[in-house]
C-alpha positions as CSV (number, residue, x, y, z in Angstrom):
1,M,-14.9,-5.0,-8.9
2,G,-14.3,-6.4,-6.0
3,V,-15.3,-6.3,-2.1
4,P,-14.9,-3.5,-0.5
5,W,-12.7,-4.7,2.7
6,E,-12.3,-2.1,6.2
7,L,-9.1,-2.6,8.3
8,A,-10.1,-3.7,11.5
9,I,-7.4,-4.6,14.3
10,G,-5.7,-8.0,13.5
11,S,-8.0,-9.0,10.6
12,W,-10.1,-8.0,7.6
13,E,-13.4,-7.7,8.0
14,L,-16.1,-7.2,5.5
15,A,-17.7,-3.1,6.6
16,Q,-21.8,-2.5,5.9
17,S,-22.1,0.5,7.8
18,V,-20.9,2.0,11.2
19,T,-23.4,3.9,13.6
20,L,-21.5,7.6,14.9
21,F,-23.2,9.3,17.1
22,G,-26.5,8.1,16.0
23,V,-26.3,8.3,12.3
24,T,-25.3,5.7,10.0
25,S,-21.9,5.9,7.8
26,T,-21.4,4.0,5.1
27,P,-17.4,3.1,4.3
28,K,-16.1,5.4,1.9
29,S,-13.3,4.6,-0.6
30,P,-9.9,6.2,-0.8
31,A,-11.1,7.8,-4.3
32,D,-13.7,9.5,-2.4
33,S,-11.7,11.3,-0.7
34,F,-9.0,11.7,-3.4
35,S,-7.9,15.2,-3.7
36,V,-6.0,17.5,-6.5
37,I,-3.5,21.2,-6.2
38,T,-2.1,22.0,-9.0
39,Q,0.1,25.5,-9.2
40,V,2.5,26.8,-11.5
41,V,5.5,27.3,-9.0
42,L,6.3,31.1,-9.2
43,P,9.3,33.6,-8.2
44,N,7.5,34.3,-4.6
45,D,7.4,30.7,-4.1
46,A,11.3,30.3,-4.6
47,N,14.3,30.1,-3.3
48,P,17.4,32.4,-4.1
49,L,18.1,28.9,-6.4
50,G,15.2,29.1,-8.3
51,F,13.3,26.1,-7.6
52,I,10.5,26.0,-4.6
53,L,10.8,26.1,-0.9
54,G,10.5,23.4,1.1
55,G,8.2,24.9,3.2
56,T,6.2,26.2,0.9
57,V,6.1,22.4,-0.4
58,M,5.1,20.8,3.1
59,H,2.1,23.5,3.9
60,L,0.9,22.7,0.3
61,I,0.9,18.9,1.3
62,D,-1.1,19.8,4.3
63,M,-3.9,21.4,2.1
64,A,-4.1,18.6,0.2
65,G,-4.1,16.1,3.3
66,A,-6.8,18.0,4.8
67,M,-8.5,17.9,2.0
68,A,-8.8,14.3,1.7
69,A,-9.5,14.0,5.7
70,S,-12.3,16.5,4.9
71,R,-13.8,14.4,1.7
72,H,-13.6,11.4,4.2
73,S,-15.3,12.7,7.2
74,H,-17.1,15.6,6.6
75,T,-15.8,17.2,9.8
76,R,-13.7,19.8,10.6
77,V,-10.0,17.8,10.6
78,M,-6.9,19.1,12.4
79,T,-3.0,17.4,11.6
80,A,-2.0,15.1,14.4
81,A,1.2,13.9,12.6
82,V,3.1,14.1,9.6
83,D,5.7,11.6,8.7
84,G,9.6,12.1,7.8
85,L,9.6,14.0,4.5
86,Q,12.5,13.7,2.1
87,F,12.7,15.6,-1.3
88,L,13.5,13.4,-4.6
89,H,14.0,16.4,-7.0
90,P,13.8,20.3,-6.9
91,I,10.8,22.0,-8.8
92,P,12.2,24.7,-10.0
93,I,10.1,28.4,-11.1
94,G,8.0,28.2,-14.0
95,D,7.2,23.8,-13.7
96,I,4.0,22.9,-12.2
97,I,3.7,21.8,-8.7
98,I,0.8,18.5,-8.3
99,L,-0.1,17.2,-5.4
100,E,-2.6,14.1,-5.0
101,A,-3.8,13.1,-1.7
102,R,-6.1,10.4,-0.7
103,A,-6.9,8.6,2.3
104,T,-5.4,4.7,3.3
105,C,-6.5,3.8,6.6
106,A,-8.9,4.7,9.3
107,F,-8.6,4.5,12.5
108,T,-10.9,5.2,15.3
109,R,-10.6,8.9,15.6
110,S,-8.1,9.2,13.1
111,L,-7.1,9.1,9.6
112,E,-4.2,8.4,7.7
113,V,-3.9,10.1,4.4
114,Q,-1.2,9.3,1.8
115,V,-0.2,13.0,-0.1
116,D,2.3,12.2,-3.3
117,V,4.0,15.3,-5.0
118,F,4.8,15.3,-8.5
119,S,6.9,18.1,-10.8
120,E,6.1,18.9,-14.3
121,S,7.6,20.8,-16.3
122,T,6.2,23.1,-18.9
123,L,8.4,22.9,-21.4
124,K,9.5,19.5,-21.5
125,G,5.7,18.0,-20.7
126,T,7.3,15.2,-18.0
127,R,6.5,14.5,-15.1
128,R,8.2,12.7,-12.1
129,R,7.4,12.3,-8.2
130,T,9.0,14.7,-5.9
131,S,8.5,13.6,-2.5
132,R,5.6,11.3,-0.8
133,A,4.1,11.9,2.9
134,Y,1.9,10.2,5.0
135,L,0.0,12.7,7.3
136,T,-2.3,11.8,9.9
137,F,-5.6,14.3,10.6
138,V,-7.9,13.7,13.8
139,A,-12.0,14.3,13.4
140,V,-12.9,17.5,15.4
141,D,-16.3,19.4,16.5
142,A,-16.4,22.5,16.6
143,D,-15.2,22.9,19.7
144,G,-12.4,20.9,18.7
145,H,-13.2,17.4,20.7
146,P,-12.3,14.7,18.6
147,L,-14.9,12.2,16.8
148,E,-15.2,9.2,15.4
149,M,-13.6,8.2,12.0
150,P,-15.9,7.0,9.1
151,P,-14.6,3.5,7.9
152,L,-12.5,3.3,4.6
153,A,-13.8,0.6,1.8
154,L,-10.9,-1.3,0.6
155,T,-11.7,-2.3,-3.0
156,T,-8.3,-3.1,-4.7
157,P,-5.3,-5.3,-3.3
158,D,-2.8,-2.6,-3.6
159,E,-5.5,-0.6,-1.2
160,A,-5.0,-3.0,1.3
161,R,-1.7,-3.2,1.2
162,V,-1.1,0.3,1.8
163,A,-3.6,-0.1,4.2
164,G,-1.9,-2.8,5.9
165,D,1.3,-1.0,6.1
166,A,-0.8,1.6,8.5
167,G,-0.3,-0.3,11.1
168,T,3.4,0.2,10.8
169,R,3.6,3.4,10.4
170,R,1.0,4.2,12.9
171,A,3.3,2.4,15.8
172,A,6.0,4.3,14.7
173,R,4.3,7.9,15.0
174,L,3.0,6.8,18.4
175,A,6.1,5.7,19.7
176,A,7.3,8.9,18.8
177,K,5.1,10.8,20.4
178,Q,5.3,8.9,23.4
179,A,9.2,9.7,23.9
180,L,8.5,13.2,23.1
181,A,5.7,13.9,25.6
182,A,8.7,11.9,27.6
183,E,11.0,14.8,27.0
184,G,9.0,17.1,28.7
């Protein structure tokens, strides 16, 4: 259903395949990279107030994002950036934390991944979003050198919208990186 589209600089182009290092790669959809982590929040994951530690959530976000990036690229990946992260609701001990990650936009050597975090009440069966993060991953070889990123096939208007917004997020990330580097 629909036509697969690839984000290209300045326009949308139909993408059939791309050749990277002599290997032809067919664009992959965000569904191909979809990854889920689900676990119960236990006391060793919690702060003195009985809620999961923010650092634990950040670790799980990075892990879910890396899984999605690896599924997309079929290579080793390294985290290059994490966009701002806000916690909307605490997740108490005994509830379930669910992280859903998917590729949102492929650039030449990097991939943006969206990770949505949910809590699920084990007593009520209700689920609500607790945070969302966008991470950037770089595909690397065994020596840590960057590799080309396979293209992303966008098949829905929502996927195209999120990928289109990725350009703005990327520009902000690169500007922040340059500002930090300039500080020395």
